[in-house]
N, C-alpha and C positions, 0 to 999 in steps of 0.2 A: 708332191709328184705321185698321182695316184699308182697304187705299186699293189701286189697282191702277196703277200709276201711267204716263204718258203717256211715252212715250219723248222726249228731245230730244237729237238723235246730236252736235252741232255741240261743238267745242272749247270751253270754257266760261272766261271769265279771275277771278281769285280777286281781282287788284289788279294794279297799273298794272308795279309793282315781282315780282308773281310768275308762271311758268312760267303758258303753258296745260294747264288739266285735260280731262279726259274726262268729262264728269258723269256718275254712276254709272246705268244704266237704270232709269229710270223707268217700272211699268207705269202702264196707264189706273186712275186711283181706283175704287174699287166707291161705289154709291150708299148712302148714309149716314143713322143716329140715335142720336138723343142726346136725353136729359133734356128738350129742348126740345117746344114745341108754338107750330102755325102759331098767329101773332098774339097771341101768348104776352107781355105789355110787363112792362118789370120798370123800377120807375121809379128816373127819374135824376137838376143844372143843365147848363146850355149849356156847350160843351167852349171852355177857353180856347184864342181862336186864336192863328195862329203865320200869319198872314198863311194859305196856302191852301196849304202846301209838307206834303207825304205825304211819310215818311222810313219807310225796308223795315220802322223800327220802333215804327212809328203815326204821330199826330198829336196833338199837345200834352201830355194825361194820358190820352188812350189808346194806347194799347202793347202790341203782339204777347206774347201770354204771358198779357196778365191776362184772369182767366175776366169773364163776366156779373153774375158776384156783383160782383166788384171794381168794374166800371163802376156798376152799381146805387149800389154807395156812396159814391160821387162824387157823385149824382146824378142820371145822365146815363134816360133812356128806352129803352129793347131794344128792340126791335121783330123777332121771329121772322119772317124772310118767306118762305123755304124751311126746312118743317123736314126731318129726314133721310129718303132715299127710301125702305130697307130696316131691316127688322129686323138690328141687329148693326150696321149702321153709323155714326156718328158725327157725318157733315158735314151742314154747315147752314148756312144764310145769314141774317143780320139787316141792320136799319139800326137806327144809336143817330142819335137827336134830335139836330140842330147837326151833321150832317158830312154835309150830302145832297152828292150824289154819288159815296156812298162806298157799295160794300156788304161787310160784314163774315162774312170766308168764322169757322166753328166747329168747333172740334176738341170736341165736347160743348159746354162751357161757356169754354173757353179757344180769346181770339182768335188765329187763325194768319194770316191774310192779308187784304186790304184790295183789292178791283177796284174800278178808277174808270169810271165812265159820264157825268160832269159829267152828268147829267138828276137831277133832283126832280119826282116825279109824271107822270113820261112829258115834260117839259118840261126845254127845255136852260138850264141855269144862268146867268146872268150870269158867272158865273167859270168858270177851269178849275183845278182840282189839278193841283200840278207836283211834280213829285219835286225832292229835294233838290239838284241841278242845274242846274233849271230844265225838265226836260222834261215835254211835256203833249200832251194831245190835240191833232194839226194839228204837233207839230214837225218836221219833216222827217229825212229821214235824214241830209244835213250835221249837223244840229242833233246829231245826238244822238250824231254822230263823233264833233265839236267837244266837248260836255260830257265822251265819257265813254272817249274817245280808244282805244287799246288796249285798253280794259279793257270793251269791247264786242264780243259775235258776232250774227251772224247765220246767218238759216238757215229754207228756205224752209217758209210757212204752215203746219201739216197741211191746211185746206183750202182756201188762195187762192193756193197755193203754184205756178209757180214767183215770178207778182210779189209776191202777198202774203210778208211776210215777220215773224221773229219776231226781235226784236234786245234781248239778254238781259246783264243784268247782276251779276255775282253779287258782295258784298259781301268784303270783305276776309277776315272770319273766317270766312270757306264757309257763316255761318247764316242768310244771310237773301241776298232780292235780287230783281233787280226784273225783269218781262217786257213789255216794249211790241210788240201788235201791229199791222202796219202796212200797208197795201195797196200799200205798192213805194215810195208816195213821201213819206207823211206817217201817226201814229201815231194810229190810229183807236179804238182805248182802250189800257188798260197794269190790270197787276197786279204788288204788289209784296207781300213778307213773309215768314215763313219760305221756305228753301230747297226743300223740299219740295213745301210746298204750292205754289208759285207756279208752280213747271215743271207742275202740272196742269191740262192742256188744256183741259179743258170744266167745270172749275170739281166740285162735288160729283158731275153726272151719271155 
């Protein structure tokens, strides 16, 4: 995926028993193109629910690294909601039936990230997606610190800082992570998935 990534400059921690490390410079991603089309659907069964817990590796039997063909083979319906912007780029977004409140980022056909907004068809969901530690939209900074301890790092939000913050957690293996966006008090939205893609501030834009 040809991308220019936005820089997240703070020290990020891989694990509570690991020293802090500086993430590689991430340029802002270029806009993407894939062999998927807006509104295209791949027939797919309802996801196996695991409460509403979203791990950095995915939810139920929908996992990071799977392709839309893999998802279709499990009986889910995948609809492309945002095709790649530019020729030669591979970033797109999709919805997976049964995973309301999640937008799935694709690199070509591969799932690389989940974006949480807890709405479906513009209406708030009756439930909130939660991280494995229990963090969700509405969680306070104190909640995040209690859940993640020394593994979480805060830095000013690109657009709403210094009040707005990014709260960043990198998983122990360094391959996946989670970014919570806050208004300085509580989480407004969050995303999780592969470490490179989860740092992209503007999604596929």
